[in-house]
C-alpha positions in Angstrom: -101.5 65.8 -4.9 -98.1 66.1 -6.6 -95.5 67.4 -4.0 -93.0 68.6 -6.6 -92.4 72.2 -5.5 -91.7 74.0 -2.2 -95.1 75.5 -2.2 -96.8 72.1 -2.5 -94.4 70.4 -0.1 -95.3 72.8 2.8 -98.9 71.6 2.4 -97.9 68.0 3.1 -99.9 66.5 6.1 -96.7 65.9 8.0 -95.6 69.5 7.7 -99.0 70.8 8.7 -99.3 68.5 11.7 -95.8 69.3 13.0 -96.4 73.1 12.6 -99.9 72.9 14.1 -98.7 70.9 17.2 -95.6 73.0 17.6 -97.3 76.3 17.4 -99.9 75.2 19.9 -97.3 74.1 22.4 -95.3 77.3 22.0 -98.5 79.3 22.4 -99.2 77.6 25.7 -95.6 77.9 27.0 -94.7 81.5 26.1 -95.0 84.3 28.5 -97.7 87.0 27.8 -96.6 89.5 25.2 -93.6 87.4 24.3 -93.0 87.0 20.5 -93.8 83.6 19.0 -90.4 83.5 17.4 -87.7 83.3 20.1 -90.4 83.3 22.8 -89.6 83.4 26.5 -91.3 80.4 28.2 -93.1 80.6 31.5 -91.7 77.1 32.3 -89.4 74.5 30.8 -91.1 72.3 28.2 -91.9 68.7 29.1 -90.1 66.0 27.1 -93.1 65.5 24.8 -93.4 69.3 24.3 -89.7 69.6 23.6 -89.9 66.8 21.1 -92.6 68.7 19.1 -90.8 72.0 19.2 -87.5 70.4 18.1 -89.1 68.5 15.2 -90.7 71.8 14.1 -87.3 73.6 14.3 -85.4 71.1 12.2 -88.3 70.6 9.7 -88.5 74.4 9.2 -84.8 74.7 8.5 -84.9 71.7 6.1 -87.8 73.4 4.1 -85.9 76.7 4.1 -83.1 75.2 2.1 -85.6 73.6 -0.3 -87.0 77.0 -0.9 -83.5 78.4 -1.4 -82.8 75.9 -4.1 -85.8 77.3 -6.0 -84.8 80.9 -5.3 -81.3 80.3 -6.7 -82.7 79.8 -10.2 -84.3 83.2 -9.9 -81.1 84.8 -8.5 -78.9 83.5 -11.3 -81.4 84.4 -14.0 -81.5 88.1 -13.0 -78.5 90.4 -12.8 -78.9 94.1 -12.3 -75.7 95.3 -10.5 -75.7 98.6 -8.7 -72.8 101.0 -9.0 -71.4 99.8 -5.7 -71.5 96.2 -6.9 -69.7 97.1 -10.1 -67.0 99.0 -8.2 -66.5 96.0 -6.0 -65.8 93.8 -9.1 -69.2 92.1 -9.3 -69.9 91.1 -12.9 -72.0 88.5 -14.7 -69.3 85.9 -14.3 -68.8 86.3 -10.6 -72.6 86.5 -10.1 -73.1 83.2 -11.9 -70.2 81.4 -10.1 -71.6 82.6 -6.8 -75.1 81.4 -7.7 -74.1 78.0 -9.0 -71.7 77.3 -6.1 -74.4 78.2 -3.6 -76.9 75.9 -5.4 -74.4 73.0 -5.4 -73.7 73.4 -1.6 -77.4 73.5 -0.8 -78.2 70.3 -2.7 -76.1 68.5 -0.1 -77.4 70.7 2.8 -80.8 69.3 2.1 -79.7 65.8 2.8 -77.6 66.8 5.8 -80.6 68.5 7.4 -82.8 65.6 6.6 -80.5 63.3 8.5 -80.6 65.5 11.5 -84.4 65.7 11.3 -84.5 61.9 11.1 -82.3 61.6 14.2 -84.7 63.9 16.1 -87.8 62.1 14.8 -86.6 58.9 16.5 -85.5 60.9 19.5 -82.0 59.6 19.3 -80.4 63.0 20.1 -76.9 62.6 18.5 -74.9 65.8 18.1 -75.6 67.2 14.6 -71.9 67.1 13.6 -71.8 63.4 14.4 -74.8 62.5 12.3 -74.0 60.7 9.0 -75.9 58.6 6.5 -74.4 55.4 7.9 -75.2 56.3 11.5 -78.8 56.9 10.6 -79.6 54.0 8.3 -77.8 51.4 10.5 -79.4 52.5 13.7 -81.5 49.6 15.0 -84.6 51.7 15.6 -84.5 53.3 12.1 -83.3 50.3 10.1 -86.4 48.3 10.9 -88.6 51.0 9.3 -89.1 52.1 5.7 -87.2 55.3 6.4 -83.8 54.2 5.1 -85.3 53.3 1.7 -87.0 56.7 1.4 -83.9 58.5 2.5 -82.0 56.9 -0.4 -84.4 58.5 -2.8 -83.4 62.0 -1.5 -79.8 61.1 -1.6 -80.0 59.9 -5.2 -81.8 63.1 -6.2 -78.8 65.2 -5.0 -75.9 62.8 -5.6 -74.6 64.4 -8.8 -73.0 67.3 -6.9 -71.8 65.5 -3.9 -68.1 65.6 -4.8 -68.4 69.1 -6.3 -69.8 70.4 -3.0 -66.8 69.0 -1.1 -64.4 70.5 -3.6 -66.0 73.9 -3.2 -66.1 73.8 0.6 -62.6 72.4 1.1 -60.4 72.9 -2.0 -61.3 75.2 -4.9 -64.0 77.0 -6.9 -66.4 75.0 -9.1 -64.6 73.9 -12.2 -66.9 74.1 -15.3 -65.8 74.8 -18.9 -68.8 76.9 -19.7 -68.3 79.1 -16.7 -64.6 79.4 -17.5 -65.5 80.7 -20.9 -67.9 83.3 -19.4 -65.3 84.3 -16.9 -62.8 84.8 -19.7 -65.1 87.1 -21.6 -65.8 89.1 -18.5 -62.1 89.5 -17.7 -61.3 90.6 -21.2 -64.2 93.0 -21.2 -62.9 94.6 -18.1 -59.5 95.1 -19.8 -60.6 95.7 -23.4 -58.0 98.5 -24.0 -55.2 96.2 -23.1 -56.4 93.4 -25.3 -57.4 95.7 -28.1 -60.6 93.7 -28.8 -63.9 95.4 -29.7 -66.2 95.6 -26.8 -69.4 94.9 -28.8 -68.0 91.6 -30.1 -67.1 90.5 -26.6 -70.5 91.6 -25.2 -72.3 89.6 -27.9 -70.2 86.5 -27.1 -70.7 87.0 -23.4 -74.4 87.4 -23.8 -74.7 84.3 -26.0 -72.7 82.2 -23.6 -74.6 83.3 -20.6 -77.9 82.7 -22.3 -76.9 79.1 -23.3 -75.5 78.4 -19.9 -78.7 79.6 -18.1 -80.9 77.6 -20.4 -79.0 74.4 -19.7 -78.6 74.9 -15.9 -82.1 76.2 -15.2 -83.5 73.1 -16.9 -81.2 70.9 -14.9 -81.8 72.6 -11.5 -85.6 72.6 -12.0 -85.4 68.9 -12.6 -83.3 68.3 -9.5 -85.6 70.5 -7.4 -88.6 68.6 -8.5 -87.0 65.3 -7.7 -85.9 66.5 -4.3 -89.4 67.6 -3.4 -91.0 64.4 -4.6 -88.5 62.3 -2.7 -88.9 64.5 0.5 -92.7 64.0 0.3 -92.2 60.3 0.4 -90.0 60.6 3.4 -92.6 62.8 5.1 -95.3 60.3 4.5 -93.1 57.7 6.3 -92.4 60.1 9.1 -95.9 61.0 9.9 -97.0 57.8 11.7 -93.6 57.6 13.5 -94.0 61.2 14.7 -97.5 60.5 16.0 -96.4 57.3 17.7 -93.3 58.8 19.3 -95.2 61.8 20.6 -97.8 59.5 22.1 -95.1 57.5 23.8 -93.5 60.6 25.3 -96.9 61.8 26.5 -97.4 58.6 28.3 -94.2 58.7 30.3 
């Protein structure tokens, strides 16, 4: 099976095994009539139970961001602003910038969350904000496995936007010439009386620029998403036996 989309990735054996074991444990721990999500437990979980619940938690949040990467393509492709949005200044330009910047940030979030999941898989329990690529791949328990090599595949799949993500988070908006052009058309359209330029001409230019931008970026983002899913499926295949072994060890304590 080709695990190249979110829908296929959630069917991976590792995902199914983690979810199955985690839901079973939560079902046994939760108080009667307590919701499964955010359940109240009738006792504290044992170490092996906590391990399974925690792996399920971090795996779920990793998969959530993979799904968000796919959804971003749909969000940026469809723009139907309400009157309230228009009054707030939302236009095709601001919508595209928001969508693209969110996509870029999430490409790096995938790897950040994968590193935390890896830490929890080996039951290392570092603080999430102290977990880095180096701290994971150089750990003596992890470095002796095939995990570092498979992590590198995911890192490579998202590396293009590593520096752009940092710029967006810490310094400035995403700088892209095509987006600048679209933004310029949108600005002029909102002030057409001042610039004395025909609206229809500008609308045509804006529409053409948006169409070309979307065609290019959708093709690129779809390729990145596919590569991310395939790389993650390889990591999951490596994680499955480690998960089973660590769970067995904790059960035997």
